[in-house]
C-alpha positions as CSV (number, residue, x, y, z in Angstrom):
1,M,0.2,-13.4,13.0
2,L,3.7,-13.6,13.9
3,V,5.0,-10.7,15.9
4,G,8.8,-10.0,16.8
5,C,9.6,-8.8,20.4
6,A,12.4,-9.7,22.9
7,G,15.0,-9.7,20.1
8,W,14.0,-11.4,17.2
9,L,11.7,-14.1,18.7
10,C,8.7,-14.6,16.7
11,L,5.6,-16.3,18.0
12,P,2.2,-16.9,16.6
13,I,-0.1,-14.7,19.1
14,L,-3.3,-14.2,17.6
15,F,-5.6,-15.3,14.4
16,R,-8.5,-14.0,12.8
17,L,-10.8,-16.2,10.5
18,Y,-11.1,-14.7,7.2
19,V,-14.5,-15.1,5.7
20,P,-14.7,-14.4,1.7
21,R,-17.3,-11.4,0.9
22,K,-19.6,-13.8,-0.8
23,T,-19.8,-16.0,2.1
24,A,-20.0,-13.2,4.6
25,D,-23.0,-11.7,2.4
26,K,-24.7,-14.9,2.3
27,K,-24.6,-15.6,5.9
28,R,-25.0,-12.0,6.9
29,L,-21.8,-11.9,8.7
30,P,-19.6,-8.9,9.0
31,Y,-17.1,-8.6,6.4
32,S,-13.1,-7.5,6.5
33,T,-10.2,-7.8,4.1
34,K,-7.4,-10.0,5.2
35,P,-5.4,-6.4,5.7
36,E,-8.1,-5.1,7.7
37,L,-7.9,-8.1,10.0
38,A,-4.2,-7.9,10.0
39,V,-4.5,-4.1,11.3
40,Q,-7.1,-5.3,14.0
41,M,-4.6,-7.7,15.4
42,L,-1.7,-5.3,15.3
43,E,-3.8,-2.7,17.1
44,L,-4.7,-5.1,19.8
45,I,-1.3,-6.4,20.7
46,C,0.4,-2.7,20.2
47,R,-2.4,-1.1,22.6
48,R,-1.9,-3.9,25.3
49,F,1.9,-3.5,25.2
50,Q,2.3,0.2,24.5
51,N,5.8,0.3,26.0
52,R,7.0,-2.4,23.6
53,R,8.1,-2.1,20.0
54,F,6.6,-4.5,17.4
55,H,7.6,-5.5,14.0
56,A,5.4,-7.6,11.8
57,I,6.3,-9.3,8.6
58,G,3.8,-9.8,5.6
59,D,3.7,-10.5,1.9
60,S,2.8,-7.7,-0.4
61,A,-0.8,-7.7,0.2
62,Y,-0.2,-6.2,3.7
63,G,2.3,-3.6,2.6
64,G,0.0,-1.3,0.9
65,K,-1.4,2.1,2.3
66,S,-4.4,0.3,3.6
67,V,-2.1,-1.2,6.4
68,L,0.8,1.2,6.4
69,L,-1.2,4.2,7.1
70,K,-3.2,2.5,10.1
71,L,-0.2,1.1,11.7
72,P,0.2,1.6,15.6
73,V,3.0,4.0,16.4
74,N,4.9,1.3,18.2
75,C,4.8,-1.1,15.3
76,G,6.8,-1.4,12.0
77,L,6.3,-3.7,9.0
78,T,8.2,-5.4,6.4
79,S,6.6,-6.5,3.2
80,R,7.7,-7.2,-0.3
81,L,6.1,-4.0,-1.5
82,T,8.5,-2.4,-3.8
83,M,10.0,0.9,-2.6
84,G,8.6,2.5,-5.7
85,A,5.1,1.3,-4.7
86,R,5.5,2.5,-1.1
87,L,6.8,6.1,-2.4
88,Y,3.9,6.4,-4.8
89,D,1.4,5.4,-2.2
90,A,2.7,8.2,0.1
91,M,2.9,10.8,-2.8
92,E,-0.7,9.9,-4.1
93,T,-1.9,10.4,-0.5
94,V,-0.4,13.7,-0.2
95,A,-1.8,14.7,-3.6
96,A,-5.2,13.5,-3.2
97,P,-6.4,16.9,-2.3
98,L,-5.3,18.1,-5.7
99,Q,-7.2,15.1,-7.2
100,R,-4.4,14.3,-9.8
101,M,-1.0,13.1,-10.0
102,V,1.2,13.3,-13.1
103,C,4.5,11.9,-14.2
104,D,6.7,11.2,-17.2
105,V,8.2,8.0,-18.3
106,N,10.9,7.1,-20.9
107,I,9.6,5.8,-24.1
108,E,12.6,6.6,-26.2
109,P,14.8,5.0,-24.9
110,R,11.9,2.7,-23.7
111,N,11.5,1.9,-20.1
112,D,8.9,-1.0,-20.1
113,A,9.2,-1.8,-16.6
114,S,8.3,1.9,-15.4
115,L,5.6,1.9,-18.2
116,A,4.1,-1.4,-16.5
117,F,4.5,-0.2,-13.0
118,H,2.5,3.1,-14.0
119,A,-0.2,1.5,-16.0
120,A,-0.9,-1.1,-13.1
121,R,-1.2,2.0,-10.5
122,G,-3.9,3.4,-13.1
123,Y,-1.8,5.9,-14.9
124,H,-2.6,6.6,-18.5
125,E,-0.8,8.4,-21.1
126,V,-2.1,12.0,-22.0
127,G,0.8,13.4,-24.1
128,R,4.2,12.9,-25.3
129,L,7.3,15.4,-25.1
130,A,10.6,14.9,-27.2
131,H,13.7,16.1,-25.8
132,G,15.6,16.6,-28.8
133,S,16.4,13.4,-30.8
134,V,17.9,11.8,-27.6
135,K,14.8,11.2,-25.2
136,T,10.9,11.1,-25.5
137,V,8.8,10.7,-22.6
138,A,5.1,9.7,-22.2
139,L,3.2,12.3,-20.1
140,M,1.0,10.3,-17.7
141,S,-1.7,11.2,-15.2
142,K,-3.8,9.5,-12.7
143,E,-7.2,10.8,-11.1
144,L,-7.2,10.5,-7.3
145,A,-10.1,10.5,-5.0
146,A,-10.1,13.6,-3.0
147,A,-9.1,13.0,0.7
148,Q,-12.2,12.6,3.0
149,S,-12.1,14.9,6.2
150,S,-13.2,13.1,9.2
């Protein structure tokens, strides 16, 4: 893990050995995903230096809500996760108690990028709506797991 402090200095300060699930199960070892290991390291360093601000840099695997929602308050994160994905992660988290999120996507004129984005996130078409002869949208829905109360 590279962490920036004292300006933009990046130093390798911690590491965790990732063990694949099958290996962990076979050897009866505890299993953690790579994002979970990253959060553990960030919590460790940020808790030790609470008066400092840290910023971690990771690829898109570390930019999802499994990491973003668990970041320490004195830690930021830059990843390649798109702004749309970050926005939807936040909206789906807020909408979880309602157990469903809906949206519309242009199919006339066609917006293939948006259709692919929503399909990859688990949205499926539940209907279509024409706005005159100019525009038609696919009405899309995604079932959400209800938020668990702690």
